[in-house]
C-alpha positions, 0 to 999 in steps of 0.5 A: 849491755856495752858498759855492763861488761867492764863492771862484770869483768872487775866484779869477778876479778874482785871475787877471785881468791885470797891472794887477791882479796885485799885488792879492789876490783879496779886495781885488780883489772888495772894490774891484770887486764888493762895491759892488753885490754886498755885502762878503759876496756878500749882494747889494744889493736897492737897486741890483738886485745879486743875491746871490752866495752863492745863485746858481743858476749853476755855475762855468762859467756864472760864468766865462762871465758875467764873461769874455764878458758877457750882452747882457741884463744890467745893466752891468758884466755886459752885456759881458766885464770887461777884463782878466779871463780864465779861468785 
């Protein structure tokens, strides 16, 4: 399960709207997510961003977290990420 999280996130981001359509999922993850979650999803304690390789969330929870957000989460995850849709 741990290693399925990053591909799931990358896939979701790759399907996320016309403005990002030309970018592949890996490039999109690097541009939008790696600054906080690390290049390999390892997380960054300095910005209090959790590692994605050790998450306890399943794929459906990740989709909900990214598409609708959670008010108690730190930005940008306190709101849904614009142009990101479940595919």
